[in-house]
Every structure is written in C-alpha cells, then in structure tokens.
N, C-alpha and C positions, 0 to 999 in steps of 0.2 A: 505494500499499500503506500509504502513512504517514497518507492521511486515511479509510482503512477502520480501520485502529488505532485513531486518534482519534475516530471515531465510537464505532466499539466502547468503547472506555472510559467515554466521557462517558455511553452508553445505559447501562452498567452502574451508574453511579452516581457515576463518580470526579469529584470537584473539580476545575470547568475553571479555577478561582483557581489551581490550581495547577502549571497546563501553559503553558508556552508555545512557543511554536512559529516556525520561519523559513520563509517561503515566496519566489518569485520578485518579485513585484509588490505593489503598495499594493492592485490591485484585490482579489487573489485574500487578500492579511491581512485586507481588510475582511470580504471573504467568509466566510474562517472564525472570525472574531470574532462576526459577526452569527449564523451557523450554531450555533455552540459554544459561545460567550461565552468564548474562550481570549483571551491577552494572543498579539498576531502580528506580528513584525516583517517589512520587506519589503526583501529584498537589494537592491532599485535603489536604494534610499536610502542604501546604503554598503555597504560591506566588513563593519562589525563590528556585523551584525545577529544575525548567529551567534554571535559571540562575546557579545553581551548575554543572547542566549537560553540559553546554558550555564551565565551566572553563578549559582553559588547554587545549582545542580540537581544532587539527590542520584545521577538517573538522566537519562542523556542518551542519545536512541534515534536514531538515524542511518538514514533511511529515505531517502537517496539513490541514485540509479544509483552501481552498482559501479567505475562509472570515476569517479568522483568523491569516493570515502569515502575513501582517503587525505588528497586535496586538503584535504577539510572538516576532517578531524580535526587535520592538521598547522595548521588555521586558529585551529582553538581551543584549542589541548594547553595554551597558558599560561593559557586562563581556564578551565581545568575545576578544579571544586574536588579537595583534595585528598579521596584515598579515593572519589571518585566511582566509579559503574558506566555504562560506556558498552556500549550493547546497538546491534549492526549490524541490519538486515534486507536486507542486500544478500546477490544470490548470489555465492558464489567468492569472497569475499574473506576470507581465513584470521583468525584470531584473533593469528599471529604478525605479519600483515601491519600489522593495527589496533595491536598494541600496540609495535610499532617506531618508532610517531609518536605515541605517547601516554607521559604520565609515567609512573614505576614506579610508583606509588602508584596509578594508575588501572586497574581492573580490565577486562574484556573479555568480554563474551557475543555467540556469535552467535546472531540466532534466523531461523527461515524461517516464520513465521507463512500463513496465506493467506486472498484477500478475504472470505471467509462472518463475518469478525471483524465487518464491519460489522452482522450479525444475531445476534451472540455464537455463531456455532457456528464458529469456527476450530479449526485444528488446528495447534500449534505446536511444532516442532522446536528446540530449546536445546543447545546445545554449551558449556561453559564454558573460556575462555581457560586458560593456565596461573597467570594472578595471580588468577585469580575463587576468591572464600571459597567455601565452604558457603551462608553467607548470602549472597552476592554470585546466585548461581543461585536459591536459594530467592527471592529478590526479582523476580529475572526471571521465575520461575514466576508468583509470585503477580501480577504484571502483564500478563503474557499469558491468564490465567486469567478475568482479569476480561472476556476476548474468546471464550472456548474453555475448550478443552483443550490441555496441553500435553505432551510426551513430549521425554526427556531422551535425548542421544546422543553415544556420543565423537563429535569432530568429524571423524573419517575418515567417518563414513553422512552427514554434514548434505547435502552437494552430494545424493546420492543419495535422501536425505528430501527435497530439495526438487523432484526429478523426480516425484516421487510427492505429496505432499500439497500441496506449494507452487504444482505448475503444475497439480494433480488440477482443480482446478474448471475451469479451459477446454480439460478434456479431456470433461470433463461437457458443458457448454454445446456444444461441437465435436459431441458427439453427439447433444445436442437437437436443434442447427440440423441435421444429416442427418439424423433422423429426422423432424422438421417435415417435409423437402422431400421424403423419402420419398411423407408422406400426401398432401401435396400434388399430388404425379404419379400419386395416386391417385383425384384428383378432388374432394378436401376443400378447401374455401375456407380461407384463413391464418387467420381466428382461429378457426374448429372448429381446426383443424391443430391450432394453438397450444396449445388449450384440450387437446385428447385427449394429445398429446404432452407439455406441462409436468406436466399435473394426475397421468399415469402415473410419470413421473420423482418427483416427490413423493410421492406415494403410495405409489411401491416405497422410496423411501429409509424413508420412514415405517414403514411396514410391516418392515422392515429392522432398523430400531431398536426396536421395539416385540415382536419375537418373540420374538429371543433367538436366531433360527436364523440357521447361516450360507446368505451366496447361494448358494450351490450347493443346498442342500437346499430354498428358495424357489422357485429356478428349478424344479428338478424337480416341485414340487406344481403349476407351470401347465403345466409338460409331459406332455402324456396321451401314453400309445405311439401312434404310428403318427399321429400327430395332427398340426395345421400349426404349431405351436410347434416341435415335435421338428424338421419341415421346415424351420423358419426358422434352430433353433441350427447347422441341419446346413451349411446354407447359408454361416454366418459361420465357422464352423469349415472349409470347405472354402476360405475366403478367408482363412486362418491369421490371423486376427484375432487370437488372442495372439500370435503372433511379429509384429505389427503395432504392439499396445502396447508389446512388449520392445524393438522397435525405435526405438519413439518416447521411450521412457523413457533409453534407453542415447542417444539423440541428444543429450537435454539435458543428463543425465548430462556429456558430453564439453563440450558448450558450456561447462558450469560449469567445467568443469576449464580450458578457454581461458580464461575469466576471471580465474581466480586465478593462470594464467601469465601475466598482461598483456595477453592479446588481448582487447581490450574494443571 
C-alpha cells in the first residue's frame, strides 16, 4: 500500500524532492529512488533509518504491517517534529493506540486507502484522533485527494469501511478470476476469456460512472424478462450471493477487530 500511495502521489505531480521513505534493503531503496526520485533510506544499514526519514517532516505516513505500527512509532517518537501529523494506513490500529506512543503535540489520523491509488482512483476513508485539529484533517484529505477521493468517518466506522473499500479491489479481482475461469470452461482460450471479462468489468464500471444511474437500474436494462440474463441472476440469487458478500465482509471486520485487540 505504501508504494501504491507513493506512485499515486508522484503521478499526481507531488514533488519527489519533498518525500523521504524508508525500506528494508539497499536494493529496494535504490529501486524507489530510480523509479520515483525520492530519497530512500534502507533499514539494513542501521536502526536510525526511520529516525532520519521523519526528521523535519510535517507529515509522517506509517505504511507498515499492523503488528509493527506501535514499534515503529516508539522508534521515531523522539525525532518527530513538534506538531507533526502522523497518518497510519494500517488496519485495526486505533488512534488511541498511536497517541499512546507519540508526543502529546503530535496529531494522529487513521487512513484506509485502496490500491487504485496507483491510477489516481483510490477511495480513502479518514478518521481523526482526539488530538487532530480541523487543519490536520484537511491536510490528510488534501494528501489523499492526490490519489483519488476521500470520505471522512467516525473512527468507530473505519474498520467497517476497510472491509468495503479497503479490501474491495480484491473482491473485484476475485470475481474477475472466477468469471474468467467460467469463460474458459466454456471453451474460450485464456486470452479471449481475459479480454472479454476484463473489458466487461471495465466497461460496466465506466457506464455506471457516466450514466448516473444506480447499479440496480443498469442491471435491469440488461435483464430482459424471461431472458438469459434473468436466468443467470436467478442462479446467483439461489446461491445466496448477497449473503455470501455479507459473510465475507463480516469475516474481514472480525479480523480487523482481532488486530485491534492485539491478535496479530
């Protein structure tokens, strides 16, 4: 996710000279510098890489796995600038947990973007911690609007949001995988199946955006009475498709809560 956000920021025109990152190895640091032109420090060269990266930064984006958020913040706490803004994109880690290991004058915001940030079409949920001001939240909004759109929610909703928009691209890609496999089972070659399915999903999404109609309205336009599409929709409904999605998002939400409770 960190690289997705970085790619989106650079593509949007954000000045690479104002970005410093840390990564595990010299090789990945060199690759990030070559691809994006950012200053990159490698953790394999010493434990002070993160400290050097945050020094002088107005905004610090924490894009590590949830299990390492608190540890990372503890390591850089003394190097954070006064009134710095810390933004985490980790699932399940509360602003309260982050505030507990950062100075009192440091504001915290939770963000839940998704991977379409790479192409400037992310949807990012934002929830402000108790120390964050309106200006802090506006800064976070401006940052993530360089890679798409944002939605501000109460922190009690951020985990639920992560199961929809955060994990959502994976659900879409999974559907595309299964639909492609179905096409191949009907005798189409891999390239033909991929072309048909990928363009169908892309075209339908663009139509949804352009038409300003609801998905239900557009579905009904395709679904002729007693036709082939109606029969297919009936099969999906018989398979309890809606209940399956509800179960999937509930499972994701349960896992986010496990992470928040320290089960990582």
